[in-house]
All heavy atoms as TSV, in Angstrom:
chain	resi	resn	atom	element	x	y	z
A	1	PRO	N	N	2.484	29.093	-4.816
A	1	PRO	CA	C	3.229	29.672	-3.692
A	1	PRO	C	C	3.016	31.178	-3.595
A	1	PRO	O	O	2.826	31.848	-4.594
A	1	PRO	CB	C	4.671	29.349	-4.018
A	1	PRO	CG	C	4.619	28.243	-5.008
A	1	PRO	CD	C	3.322	28.391	-5.738
A	2	ASN	N	N	3.060	31.670	-2.388
A	2	ASN	CA	C	2.891	33.097	-2.134
A	2	ASN	C	C	4.241	33.696	-1.782
A	2	ASN	O	O	4.850	33.293	-0.807
A	2	ASN	CB	C	1.938	33.309	-0.958
A	2	ASN	CG	C	0.593	32.679	-1.232
A	2	ASN	OD1	O	0.021	32.915	-2.264
A	2	ASN	ND2	N	0.120	31.871	-0.321
A	3	PRO	N	N	4.736	34.665	-2.570
A	3	PRO	CA	C	6.019	35.279	-2.202
A	3	PRO	C	C	5.865	36.187	-0.996
A	3	PRO	O	O	4.857	36.862	-0.842
A	3	PRO	CB	C	6.411	36.065	-3.447
A	3	PRO	CG	C	5.132	36.302	-4.164
A	3	PRO	CD	C	4.217	35.173	-3.816
A	4	ALA	N	N	6.856	36.183	-0.127
A	4	ALA	CA	C	6.832	37.014	1.075
A	4	ALA	C	C	8.190	37.664	1.263
A	4	ALA	O	O	9.210	37.095	0.911
A	4	ALA	CB	C	6.508	36.162	2.295
A	5	ASN	N	N	8.188	38.844	1.819
A	5	ASN	CA	C	9.431	39.516	2.174
A	5	ASN	C	C	9.578	39.538	3.687
A	5	ASN	O	O	10.228	38.676	4.253
A	5	ASN	CB	C	9.488	40.924	1.580
A	5	ASN	CG	C	9.720	40.902	0.084
A	5	ASN	OD1	O	10.506	40.117	-0.398
A	5	ASN	ND2	N	9.031	41.746	-0.639
A	6	ASP	N	N	8.975	40.507	4.352
A	6	ASP	CA	C	9.121	40.648	5.801
A	6	ASP	C	C	7.858	40.334	6.580
A	6	ASP	O	O	7.885	40.261	7.794
A	6	ASP	CB	C	9.562	42.073	6.141
A	6	ASP	CG	C	10.952	42.376	5.609
A	6	ASP	OD1	O	11.753	41.428	5.473
A	6	ASP	OD2	O	11.238	43.550	5.340
A	7	GLU	N	N	6.738	40.170	5.865
A	7	GLU	CA	C	5.474	39.970	6.555
A	7	GLU	C	C	4.503	39.236	5.637
A	7	GLU	O	O	4.505	39.433	4.430
A	7	GLU	CB	C	4.905	41.339	6.923
A	7	GLU	CG	C	3.633	41.317	7.709
A	7	GLU	CD	C	3.214	42.717	8.114
A	7	GLU	OE1	O	2.700	43.453	7.249
A	7	GLU	OE2	O	3.415	43.062	9.276
A	8	ILE	N	N	3.676	38.388	6.246
A	8	ILE	CA	C	2.614	37.705	5.516
A	8	ILE	C	C	1.294	38.161	6.107
A	8	ILE	O	O	1.126	38.191	7.333
A	8	ILE	CB	C	2.738	36.175	5.663
A	8	ILE	CG1	C	4.007	35.682	4.991
A	8	ILE	CG2	C	1.521	35.476	5.072
A	8	ILE	CD1	C	4.267	34.226	5.226
A	9	ASN	N	N	0.377	38.525	5.251
A	9	ASN	CA	C	-0.969	38.886	5.674
A	9	ASN	C	C	-1.889	37.716	5.376
A	9	ASN	O	O	-1.966	37.265	4.238
A	9	ASN	CB	C	-1.459	40.138	4.943
A	9	ASN	CG	C	-0.652	41.356	5.317
A	9	ASN	OD1	O	-0.344	41.567	6.473
A	9	ASN	ND2	N	-0.303	42.159	4.331
A	10	ILE	N	N	-2.587	37.237	6.408
A	10	ILE	CA	C	-3.489	36.106	6.267
A	10	ILE	C	C	-4.899	36.608	6.523
A	10	ILE	O	O	-5.168	37.206	7.566
A	10	ILE	CB	C	-3.134	34.992	7.272
A	10	ILE	CG1	C	-1.695	34.526	7.038
A	10	ILE	CG2	C	-4.111	33.843	7.162
A	10	ILE	CD1	C	-1.151	33.645	8.138
A	11	VAL	N	N	-5.785	36.374	5.572
A	11	VAL	CA	C	-7.182	36.767	5.709
A	11	VAL	C	C	-8.011	35.493	5.834
A	11	VAL	O	O	-8.007	34.661	4.937
A	11	VAL	CB	C	-7.655	37.594	4.491
A	11	VAL	CG1	C	-9.114	37.955	4.638
A	11	VAL	CG2	C	-6.799	38.842	4.331
A	12	LEU	N	N	-8.683	35.343	6.982
A	12	LEU	CA	C	-9.515	34.171	7.230
A	12	LEU	C	C	-10.916	34.603	7.624
A	12	LEU	O	O	-11.077	35.593	8.340
A	12	LEU	CB	C	-8.934	33.327	8.373
A	12	LEU	CG	C	-7.596	32.672	8.115
A	12	LEU	CD1	C	-7.082	32.032	9.381
A	12	LEU	CD2	C	-7.734	31.621	7.041
A	13	LYS	N	N	-11.880	33.835	7.177
A	13	LYS	CA	C	-13.262	34.088	7.573
A	13	LYS	C	C	-13.693	32.917	8.438
A	13	LYS	O	O	-14.106	31.882	7.937
A	13	LYS	CB	C	-14.150	34.240	6.354
A	13	LYS	CG	C	-13.754	35.446	5.541
A	13	LYS	CD	C	-14.670	35.686	4.408
A	13	LYS	CE	C	-14.099	36.867	3.646
A	13	LYS	NZ	N	-15.009	37.603	2.908
A	14	THR	N	N	-13.520	33.078	9.747
A	14	THR	CA	C	-13.860	32.027	10.689
A	14	THR	C	C	-14.325	32.662	11.995
A	14	THR	O	O	-13.934	33.774	12.326
A	14	THR	CB	C	-12.667	31.080	10.948
A	14	THR	OG1	O	-13.078	30.071	11.871
A	14	THR	CG2	C	-11.475	31.803	11.495
A	15	SER	N	N	-15.135	31.944	12.716
A	15	SER	CA	C	-15.600	32.435	14.010
A	15	SER	C	C	-14.909	31.705	15.159
A	15	SER	O	O	-15.323	31.815	16.300
A	15	SER	CB	C	-17.120	32.269	14.115
A	15	SER	OG	O	-17.457	30.904	13.986
A	16	GLU	N	N	-13.857	30.953	14.845
A	16	GLU	CA	C	-13.134	30.215	15.887
A	16	GLU	C	C	-12.438	31.184	16.828
A	16	GLU	O	O	-12.075	32.292	16.439
A	16	GLU	CB	C	-12.109	29.280	15.247
A	16	GLU	CG	C	-12.764	28.187	14.445
A	16	GLU	CD	C	-11.767	27.178	13.936
A	16	GLU	OE1	O	-10.972	26.689	14.742
A	16	GLU	OE2	O	-11.798	26.900	12.737
A	17	GLY	N	N	-12.208	30.761	18.066
A	17	GLY	CA	C	-11.578	31.615	19.060
A	17	GLY	C	C	-10.112	31.896	18.773
A	17	GLY	O	O	-9.706	33.026	18.597
A	18	ASN	N	N	-9.284	30.864	18.719
A	18	ASN	CA	C	-7.855	31.023	18.466
A	18	ASN	C	C	-7.412	30.097	17.349
A	18	ASN	O	O	-7.961	29.010	17.177
A	18	ASN	CB	C	-7.034	30.704	19.719
A	18	ASN	CG	C	-7.132	31.796	20.750
A	18	ASN	OD1	O	-7.126	32.973	20.422
A	18	ASN	ND2	N	-7.228	31.409	22.006
A	19	LEU	N	N	-6.395	30.535	16.636
A	19	LEU	CA	C	-5.796	29.731	15.580
A	19	LEU	C	C	-4.314	29.561	15.871
A	19	LEU	O	O	-3.658	30.487	16.332
A	19	LEU	CB	C	-5.957	30.411	14.227
A	19	LEU	CG	C	-7.390	30.612	13.738
A	19	LEU	CD1	C	-7.404	31.498	12.511
A	19	LEU	CD2	C	-8.036	29.278	13.436
A	20	SER	N	N	-3.787	28.392	15.609
A	20	SER	CA	C	-2.365	28.121	15.733
A	20	SER	C	C	-1.741	28.235	14.354
A	20	SER	O	O	-2.219	27.621	13.393
A	20	SER	CB	C	-2.139	26.720	16.296
A	20	SER	OG	O	-0.772	26.389	16.265
A	21	ILE	N	N	-0.683	29.041	14.253
A	21	ILE	CA	C	0.012	29.213	12.984
A	21	ILE	C	C	1.442	28.730	13.156
A	21	ILE	O	O	2.157	29.199	14.037
A	21	ILE	CB	C	-0.039	30.675	12.511
A	21	ILE	CG1	C	-1.504	31.061	12.275
A	21	ILE	CG2	C	0.804	30.871	11.272
A	21	ILE	CD1	C	-1.713	32.469	11.818
A	22	GLU	N	N	1.839	27.758	12.322
A	22	GLU	CA	C	3.163	27.155	12.400
A	22	GLU	C	C	3.867	27.300	11.054
A	22	GLU	O	O	3.232	27.215	10.006
A	22	GLU	CB	C	3.058	25.669	12.734
A	22	GLU	CG	C	2.356	25.390	14.048
A	22	GLU	CD	C	2.083	23.910	14.228
A	22	GLU	OE1	O	1.410	23.309	13.362
A	22	GLU	OE2	O	2.560	23.358	15.230
A	23	PHE	N	N	5.180	27.504	11.106
A	23	PHE	CA	C	6.013	27.533	9.907
A	23	PHE	C	C	6.990	26.373	9.976
A	23	PHE	O	O	7.648	26.160	10.993
A	23	PHE	CB	C	6.807	28.838	9.815
A	23	PHE	CG	C	6.029	29.981	9.257
A	23	PHE	CD1	C	5.317	30.813	10.084
A	23	PHE	CD2	C	6.014	30.221	7.887
A	23	PHE	CE1	C	4.599	31.873	9.585
A	23	PHE	CE2	C	5.298	31.278	7.369
A	23	PHE	CZ	C	4.587	32.101	8.221
A	24	PHE	N	N	7.093	25.621	8.867
A	24	PHE	CA	C	8.035	24.519	8.741
A	24	PHE	C	C	8.971	24.825	7.586
A	24	PHE	O	O	8.544	25.348	6.560
A	24	PHE	CB	C	7.296	23.208	8.451
A	24	PHE	CG	C	6.392	22.769	9.564
A	24	PHE	CD1	C	5.073	23.211	9.624
A	24	PHE	CD2	C	6.851	21.923	10.542
A	24	PHE	CE1	C	4.233	22.815	10.644
A	24	PHE	CE2	C	6.020	21.513	11.574
A	24	PHE	CZ	C	4.705	21.958	11.622
A	25	ASN	N	N	10.264	24.472	7.740
A	25	ASN	CA	C	11.199	24.674	6.633
A	25	ASN	C	C	11.049	23.548	5.619
A	25	ASN	O	O	10.206	22.658	5.773
A	25	ASN	CB	C	12.642	24.823	7.137
A	25	ASN	CG	C	13.181	23.581	7.797
A	25	ASN	OD1	O	12.642	22.493	7.679
A	25	ASN	ND2	N	14.287	23.742	8.506
A	26	SER	N	N	11.860	23.553	4.580
A	26	SER	CA	C	11.718	22.604	3.470
A	26	SER	C	C	12.027	21.162	3.851
A	26	SER	O	O	11.666	20.249	3.111
A	26	SER	CB	C	12.590	23.024	2.297
A	26	SER	OG	O	13.948	23.064	2.682
A	27	VAL	N	N	12.670	20.928	4.996
A	27	VAL	CA	C	12.942	19.557	5.447
A	27	VAL	C	C	12.005	19.143	6.576
A	27	VAL	O	O	12.198	18.112	7.204
A	27	VAL	CB	C	14.424	19.352	5.846
A	27	VAL	CG1	C	15.327	19.508	4.642
A	27	VAL	CG2	C	14.835	20.276	6.961
A	28	GLY	N	N	10.981	19.955	6.842
A	28	GLY	CA	C	9.955	19.586	7.809
A	28	GLY	C	C	10.214	19.996	9.249
A	28	GLY	O	O	9.454	19.621	10.129
A	29	GLN	N	N	11.265	20.756	9.507
A	29	GLN	CA	C	11.546	21.207	10.876
A	29	GLN	C	C	10.652	22.384	11.220
A	29	GLN	O	O	10.490	23.317	10.438
A	29	GLN	CB	C	13.003	21.635	11.021
A	29	GLN	CG	C	13.985	20.508	10.857
A	29	GLN	CD	C	15.413	21.024	10.859
A	29	GLN	OE1	O	15.728	21.999	10.188
A	29	GLN	NE2	N	16.262	20.348	11.612
A	30	LEU	N	N	10.070	22.351	12.422
A	30	LEU	CA	C	9.237	23.445	12.896
A	30	LEU	C	C	10.115	24.652	13.186
A	30	LEU	O	O	11.055	24.587	13.964
A	30	LEU	CB	C	8.485	23.028	14.170
A	30	LEU	CG	C	7.593	24.081	14.805
A	30	LEU	CD1	C	6.464	24.476	13.863
A	30	LEU	CD2	C	7.049	23.569	16.117
A	31	MET	N	N	9.817	25.767	12.517
A	31	MET	CA	C	10.597	26.990	12.690
A	31	MET	C	C	10.008	27.874	13.780
A	31	MET	O	O	10.732	28.445	14.577
A	31	MET	CB	C	10.658	27.771	11.369
A	31	MET	CG	C	11.280	27.003	10.230
A	31	MET	SD	S	12.990	26.548	10.527
A	31	MET	CE	C	13.761	28.139	10.567
A	32	THR	N	N	8.689	28.012	13.784
A	32	THR	CA	C	8.019	28.841	14.779
A	32	THR	C	C	6.556	28.453	14.866
A	32	THR	O	O	5.982	27.933	13.913
A	32	THR	CB	C	8.158	30.346	14.441
A	32	THR	OG1	O	7.596	31.117	15.487
A	32	THR	CG2	C	7.463	30.694	13.145
A	33	THR	N	N	5.980	28.688	16.011
A	33	THR	CA	C	4.546	28.469	16.213
A	33	THR	C	C	4.021	29.576	17.118
A	33	THR	O	O	4.734	30.032	18.013
A	33	THR	CB	C	4.253	27.076	16.798
A	33	THR	OG1	O	2.852	26.888	16.881
A	33	THR	CG2	C	4.874	26.886	18.159
A	34	LYS	N	N	2.813	30.020	16.847
A	34	LYS	CA	C	2.218	31.080	17.645
A	34	LYS	C	C	0.707	30.988	17.531
A	34	LYS	O	O	0.183	30.601	16.487
A	34	LYS	CB	C	2.701	32.447	17.164
A	34	LYS	CG	C	2.339	33.585	18.078
A	34	LYS	CD	C	3.053	34.854	17.681
A	34	LYS	CE	C	2.679	35.963	18.658
A	34	LYS	NZ	N	3.267	37.236	18.295
A	35	ASN	N	N	0.021	31.351	18.602
A	35	ASN	CA	C	-1.434	31.390	18.586
A	35	ASN	C	C	-1.899	32.812	18.335
A	35	ASN	O	O	-1.316	33.764	18.859
A	35	ASN	CB	C	-2.007	30.882	19.907
A	35	ASN	CG	C	-1.799	29.403	20.074
A	35	ASN	OD1	O	-1.883	28.646	19.124
A	35	ASN	ND2	N	-1.522	28.977	21.285
A	36	TYR	N	N	-2.935	32.933	17.523
A	36	TYR	CA	C	-3.514	34.227	17.181
A	36	TYR	C	C	-5.015	34.163	17.398
A	36	TYR	O	O	-5.622	33.121	17.133
A	36	TYR	CB	C	-3.262	34.564	15.701
A	36	TYR	CG	C	-1.829	34.850	15.365
A	36	TYR	CD1	C	-0.960	33.840	14.997
A	36	TYR	CD2	C	-1.338	36.147	15.390
A	36	TYR	CE1	C	0.364	34.102	14.668
A	36	TYR	CE2	C	-0.020	36.423	15.059
A	36	TYR	CZ	C	0.818	35.398	14.702
A	36	TYR	OH	O	2.118	35.662	14.388
A	37	PRO	N	N	-5.618	35.265	17.811
A	37	PRO	CA	C	-7.083	35.284	17.843
A	37	PRO	C	C	-7.607	35.290	16.418
A	37	PRO	O	O	-7.019	35.935	15.541
A	37	PRO	CB	C	-7.420	36.582	18.574
A	37	PRO	CG	C	-6.208	37.438	18.434
A	37	PRO	CD	C	-5.033	36.509	18.294
A	38	ALA	N	N	-8.664	34.538	16.167
A	38	ALA	CA	C	-9.251	34.518	14.827
A	38	ALA	C	C	-9.822	35.897	14.520
A	38	ALA	O	O	-10.536	36.474	15.320
A	38	ALA	CB	C	-10.339	33.453	14.745
A	39	SER	N	N	-9.437	36.422	13.400
A	39	SER	CA	C	-9.940	37.719	12.960
A	39	SER	C	C	-9.886	37.738	11.445
A	39	SER	O	O	-9.443	36.781	10.818
A	39	SER	CB	C	-9.103	38.856	13.547
A	39	SER	OG	O	-7.786	38.802	13.053
A	40	SER	N	N	-10.285	38.818	10.845
A	40	SER	CA	C	-10.280	38.863	9.395
A	40	SER	C	C	-8.874	39.059	8.832
A	40	SER	O	O	-8.598	38.685	7.707
A	40	SER	CB	C	-11.196	39.970	8.899
A	40	SER	OG	O	-10.785	41.207	9.423
A	41	LEU	N	N	-7.942	39.635	9.608
A	41	LEU	CA	C	-6.585	39.861	9.122
A	41	LEU	C	C	-5.570	39.519	10.207
A	41	LEU	O	O	-5.635	40.045	11.318
A	41	LEU	CB	C	-6.390	41.317	8.692
A	41	LEU	CG	C	-4.985	41.698	8.225
A	41	LEU	CD1	C	-4.580	40.904	6.993
A	41	LEU	CD2	C	-4.904	43.179	7.948
A	42	ILE	N	N	-4.642	38.616	9.888
A	42	ILE	CA	C	-3.562	38.240	10.797
A	42	ILE	C	C	-2.260	38.580	10.086
A	42	ILE	O	O	-2.042	38.179	8.941
A	42	ILE	CB	C	-3.599	36.737	11.131
A	42	ILE	CG1	C	-4.905	36.388	11.839
A	42	ILE	CG2	C	-2.394	36.347	11.978
A	42	ILE	CD1	C	-5.128	34.898	12.010
A	43	LYS	N	N	-1.383	39.329	10.748
A	43	LYS	CA	C	-0.076	39.687	10.183
A	43	LYS	C	C	0.998	38.860	10.881
A	43	LYS	O	O	1.091	38.875	12.100
A	43	LYS	CB	C	0.200	41.175	10.353
A	43	LYS	CG	C	-0.753	42.037	9.553
A	43	LYS	CD	C	-0.423	43.497	9.704
A	43	LYS	CE	C	-1.384	44.317	8.892
A	43	LYS	NZ	N	-0.747	45.058	7.851
A	44	VAL	N	N	1.807	38.156	10.102
A	44	VAL	CA	C	2.856	37.293	10.633
A	44	VAL	C	C	4.190	37.793	10.100
A	44	VAL	O	O	4.386	37.904	8.888
A	44	VAL	CB	C	2.635	35.818	10.220
A	44	VAL	CG1	C	3.732	34.941	10.783
A	44	VAL	CG2	C	1.268	35.333	10.664
A	45	ARG	N	N	5.126	38.093	10.983
A	45	ARG	CA	C	6.461	38.576	10.597
A	45	ARG	C	C	7.309	37.405	10.108
A	45	ARG	O	O	7.343	36.348	10.731
A	45	ARG	CB	C	7.157	39.238	11.787
A	45	ARG	CG	C	6.447	40.439	12.368
A	45	ARG	CD	C	6.411	41.632	11.478
A	45	ARG	NE	N	7.745	42.016	11.025
A	45	ARG	CZ	C	7.957	42.966	10.132
A	45	ARG	NH1	N	6.964	43.626	9.609
A	45	ARG	NH2	N	9.181	43.256	9.762
A	46	THR	N	N	8.013	37.601	8.989
A	46	THR	CA	C	8.910	36.583	8.437
A	46	THR	C	C	10.310	37.136	8.214
A	46	THR	O	O	11.134	36.488	7.572
A	46	THR	CB	C	8.369	36.035	7.094
A	46	THR	OG1	O	8.240	37.115	6.181
A	46	THR	CG2	C	7.047	35.331	7.278
A	47	ASP	N	N	10.597	38.320	8.752
A	47	ASP	CA	C	11.895	38.939	8.506
A	47	ASP	C	C	13.054	38.182	9.154
A	47	ASP	O	O	14.186	38.348	8.752
A	47	ASP	CB	C	11.901	40.415	8.919
A	47	ASP	CG	C	11.398	40.654	10.321
A	47	ASP	OD1	O	10.941	39.697	10.975
A	47	ASP	OD2	O	11.445	41.804	10.771
A	48	GLY	N	N	12.799	37.295	10.095
A	48	GLY	CA	C	13.856	36.503	10.712
A	48	GLY	C	C	14.149	35.201	9.982
A	48	GLY	O	O	15.041	34.456	10.367
A	49	PHE	N	N	13.422	34.926	8.918
A	49	PHE	CA	C	13.601	33.689	8.168
A	49	PHE	C	C	14.572	33.909	7.013
A	49	PHE	O	O	14.578	34.956	6.385
A	49	PHE	CB	C	12.280	33.205	7.570
A	49	PHE	CG	C	11.260	32.733	8.566
A	49	PHE	CD1	C	11.487	32.771	9.925
A	49	PHE	CD2	C	10.047	32.257	8.136
A	49	PHE	CE1	C	10.540	32.343	10.826
A	49	PHE	CE2	C	9.086	31.820	9.024
A	49	PHE	CZ	C	9.340	31.857	10.376
A	50	ALA	N	N	15.370	32.896	6.721
A	50	ALA	CA	C	16.246	32.932	5.549
A	50	ALA	C	C	15.401	32.755	4.294
A	50	ALA	O	O	14.277	32.251	4.349
A	50	ALA	CB	C	17.275	31.809	5.647
A	51	SER	N	N	15.914	33.151	3.152
A	51	SER	CA	C	15.216	32.946	1.884
A	51	SER	C	C	15.025	31.455	1.649
A	51	SER	O	O	15.896	30.652	1.963
A	51	SER	CB	C	16.010	33.549	0.736
A	51	SER	OG	O	16.120	34.935	0.892
A	52	GLY	N	N	13.880	31.092	1.097
A	52	GLY	CA	C	13.615	29.692	0.814
A	52	GLY	C	C	12.137	29.379	0.815
A	52	GLY	O	O	11.296	30.266	0.868
A	53	VAL	N	N	11.822	28.086	0.784
A	53	VAL	CA	C	10.442	27.612	0.748
A	53	VAL	C	C	10.048	27.131	2.137
A	53	VAL	O	O	10.805	26.411	2.798
A	53	VAL	CB	C	10.290	26.463	-0.274
A	53	VAL	CG1	C	8.877	25.910	-0.268
A	53	VAL	CG2	C	10.681	26.936	-1.661
A	54	TYR	N	N	8.854	27.520	2.572
A	54	TYR	CA	C	8.326	27.145	3.884
A	54	TYR	C	C	6.896	26.662	3.724
A	54	TYR	O	O	6.210	27.018	2.766
A	54	TYR	CB	C	8.343	28.344	4.844
A	54	TYR	CG	C	9.726	28.828	5.168
A	54	TYR	CD1	C	10.358	29.759	4.367
A	54	TYR	CD2	C	10.411	28.331	6.267
A	54	TYR	CE1	C	11.636	30.196	4.653
A	54	TYR	CE2	C	11.688	28.760	6.564
A	54	TYR	CZ	C	12.294	29.693	5.752
A	54	TYR	OH	O	13.569	30.116	6.031
A	55	LEU	N	N	6.454	25.857	4.673
A	55	LEU	CA	C	5.056	25.475	4.746
A	55	LEU	C	C	4.420	26.229	5.903
A	55	LEU	O	O	4.970	26.271	7.004
A	55	LEU	CB	C	4.893	23.975	4.954
A	55	LEU	CG	C	5.253	23.100	3.767
A	55	LEU	CD1	C	5.067	21.627	4.128
A	55	LEU	CD2	C	4.414	23.442	2.555
A	56	LEU	N	N	3.278	26.807	5.652
A	56	LEU	CA	C	2.500	27.528	6.646
A	56	LEU	C	C	1.309	26.651	6.991
A	56	LEU	O	O	0.550	26.263	6.103
A	56	LEU	CB	C	2.032	28.862	6.067
A	56	LEU	CG	C	0.983	29.639	6.834
A	56	LEU	CD1	C	1.581	30.168	8.132
A	56	LEU	CD2	C	0.454	30.782	5.989
A	57	LYS	N	N	1.151	26.311	8.273
A	57	LYS	CA	C	0.044	25.468	8.710
A	57	LYS	C	C	-0.814	26.258	9.680
A	57	LYS	O	O	-0.313	26.775	10.675
A	57	LYS	CB	C	0.570	24.203	9.378
A	57	LYS	CG	C	-0.527	23.262	9.829
A	57	LYS	CD	C	0.058	22.005	10.437
A	57	LYS	CE	C	-1.050	21.079	10.900
A	57	LYS	NZ	N	-0.509	19.918	11.613
A	58	ILE	N	N	-2.099	26.363	9.370
A	58	ILE	CA	C	-3.056	27.072	10.217
A	58	ILE	C	C	-4.058	26.048	10.722
A	58	ILE	O	O	-4.701	25.363	9.926
A	58	ILE	CB	C	-3.783	28.174	9.426
A	58	ILE	CG1	C	-2.772	29.144	8.819
A	58	ILE	CG2	C	-4.778	28.903	10.321
A	58	ILE	CD1	C	-3.367	30.096	7.814
A	59	THR	N	N	-4.174	25.932	12.052
A	59	THR	CA	C	-5.112	24.970	12.616
A	59	THR	C	C	-5.981	25.629	13.672
A	59	THR	O	O	-5.560	26.545	14.375
A	59	THR	CB	C	-4.393	23.758	13.254
A	59	THR	OG1	O	-3.430	24.226	14.188
A	59	THR	CG2	C	-3.713	22.911	12.220
A	60	GLY	N	N	-7.184	25.130	13.767
A	60	GLY	CA	C	-8.157	25.548	14.770
A	60	GLY	C	C	-9.113	24.393	14.986
A	60	GLY	O	O	-8.862	23.281	14.519
A	61	GLN	N	N	-10.209	24.634	15.664
A	61	GLN	CA	C	-11.165	23.558	15.917
A	61	GLN	C	C	-11.756	23.018	14.618
A	61	GLN	O	O	-11.935	21.818	14.475
A	61	GLN	CB	C	-12.282	24.048	16.830
A	61	GLN	CG	C	-11.831	24.308	18.243
A	61	GLN	CD	C	-12.958	24.842	19.107
A	61	GLN	OE1	O	-14.002	25.248	18.612
A	61	GLN	NE2	N	-12.747	24.849	20.408
A	62	LYS	N	N	-12.051	23.907	13.673
A	62	LYS	CA	C	-12.653	23.499	12.405
A	62	LYS	C	C	-11.768	23.817	11.210
A	62	LYS	O	O	-12.149	23.582	10.072
A	62	LYS	CB	C	-13.996	24.204	12.212
A	62	LYS	CG	C	-15.001	23.895	13.285
A	62	LYS	CD	C	-16.259	24.701	13.062
A	62	LYS	CE	C	-17.225	24.512	14.218
A	62	LYS	NZ	N	-18.400	25.380	14.070
A	63	THR	N	N	-10.592	24.361	11.459
A	63	THR	CA	C	-9.713	24.827	10.391
A	63	THR	C	C	-8.449	23.989	10.323
A	63	THR	O	O	-7.836	23.717	11.349
A	63	THR	CB	C	-9.333	26.304	10.633
A	63	THR	OG1	O	-10.518	27.072	10.743
A	63	THR	CG2	C	-8.473	26.847	9.520
A	64	ASN	N	N	-8.071	23.594	9.115
A	64	ASN	CA	C	-6.802	22.902	8.887
A	64	ASN	C	C	-6.335	23.257	7.476
A	64	ASN	O	O	-6.796	22.696	6.502
A	64	ASN	CB	C	-6.965	21.392	9.050
A	64	ASN	CG	C	-5.623	20.699	9.084
A	64	ASN	OD1	O	-4.590	21.329	9.258
A	64	ASN	ND2	N	-5.632	19.394	8.915
A	65	ILE	N	N	-5.424	24.237	7.400
A	65	ILE	CA	C	-4.959	24.768	6.122
A	65	ILE	C	C	-3.445	24.648	6.060
A	65	ILE	O	O	-2.761	24.992	7.019
A	65	ILE	CB	C	-5.368	26.241	5.966
A	65	ILE	CG1	C	-6.887	26.387	6.031
A	65	ILE	CG2	C	-4.818	26.823	4.673
A	65	ILE	CD1	C	-7.353	27.819	6.160
A	66	ILE	N	N	-2.921	24.201	4.927
A	66	ILE	CA	C	-1.479	24.162	4.689
A	66	ILE	C	C	-1.204	24.868	3.362
A	66	ILE	O	O	-1.812	24.544	2.353
A	66	ILE	CB	C	-0.932	22.729	4.660
A	66	ILE	CG1	C	-1.158	22.045	6.010
A	66	ILE	CG2	C	0.549	22.725	4.283
A	66	ILE	CD1	C	-0.775	20.597	6.047
A	67	LYS	N	N	-0.301	25.847	3.393
A	67	LYS	CA	C	0.065	26.615	2.195
A	67	LYS	C	C	1.577	26.662	2.067
A	67	LYS	O	O	2.294	26.706	3.064
A	67	LYS	CB	C	-0.455	28.048	2.282
A	67	LYS	CG	C	-1.948	28.177	2.259
A	67	LYS	CD	C	-2.460	27.949	0.877
A	67	LYS	CE	C	-3.962	28.161	0.830
A	67	LYS	NZ	N	-4.497	27.942	-0.480
A	68	LYS	N	N	2.050	26.695	0.840
A	68	LYS	CA	C	3.475	26.840	0.558
A	68	LYS	C	C	3.776	28.334	0.461
A	68	LYS	O	O	3.077	29.082	-0.209
A	68	LYS	CB	C	3.833	26.147	-0.750
A	68	LYS	CG	C	5.330	26.104	-1.009
A	68	LYS	CD	C	5.634	25.478	-2.336
A	68	LYS	CE	C	5.322	24.014	-2.314
A	68	LYS	NZ	N	5.728	23.339	-3.550
A	69	ILE	N	N	4.836	28.772	1.134
A	69	ILE	CA	C	5.246	30.174	1.152
A	69	ILE	C	C	6.693	30.245	0.653
A	69	ILE	O	O	7.532	29.441	1.063
A	69	ILE	CB	C	5.196	30.772	2.574
A	69	ILE	CG1	C	3.794	30.635	3.161
A	69	ILE	CG2	C	5.668	32.206	2.597
A	69	ILE	CD1	C	2.740	31.444	2.459
A	70	ILE	N	N	6.970	31.207	-0.211
A	70	ILE	CA	C	8.345	31.455	-0.653
A	70	ILE	C	C	8.818	32.739	0.001
A	70	ILE	O	O	8.227	33.794	-0.186
A	70	ILE	CB	C	8.440	31.570	-2.176
A	70	ILE	CG1	C	8.049	30.240	-2.817
A	70	ILE	CG2	C	9.858	31.987	-2.587
A	70	ILE	CD1	C	8.013	30.273	-4.322
A	71	LYS	N	N	9.876	32.651	0.794
A	71	LYS	CA	C	10.485	33.824	1.452
A	71	LYS	C	C	11.571	34.346	0.541
A	71	LYS	O	O	12.497	33.619	0.186
A	71	LYS	CB	C	11.044	33.423	2.819
A	71	LYS	CG	C	11.912	34.462	3.484
A	71	LYS	CD	C	11.125	35.667	3.940
A	71	LYS	CE	C	11.917	36.500	4.907
A	71	LYS	NZ	N	12.606	37.625	4.330
A	72	GLN	N	N	11.442	35.592	0.118
A	72	GLN	CA	C	12.420	36.179	-0.790
A	72	GLN	C	C	13.531	36.869	-0.038
A	72	GLN	O	O	13.420	37.251	1.057
A	72	GLN	CB	C	11.752	37.183	-1.726
A	72	GLN	CG	C	10.731	36.503	-2.598
A	72	GLN	CD	C	9.979	37.472	-3.490
A	72	GLN	OE1	O	9.866	38.646	-3.203
A	72	GLN	NE2	N	9.463	36.963	-4.571
C-alpha cells in the first residue's frame, strides 16, 4: 500500500490519450472518477477523503491497473 495525505502522484509511461482514474472505498463504493490526459506525472487530490483504505483503478485503452492506497 502507498500512504497518502492530501495528494497522490502517479507516474505512468504510456502513449494513450486519456486515462480514467477511479477511487473505491473499502466496501467497493465508487468515491470519485475523473479523466486525465496521459502524461508522465498525474497529481490526484485526496484531501476530501476520510482516513482509510481505498482502491485506485487506472484504465485506458491498453492500461488496467489497480493499487491499494492508504489515506492517512
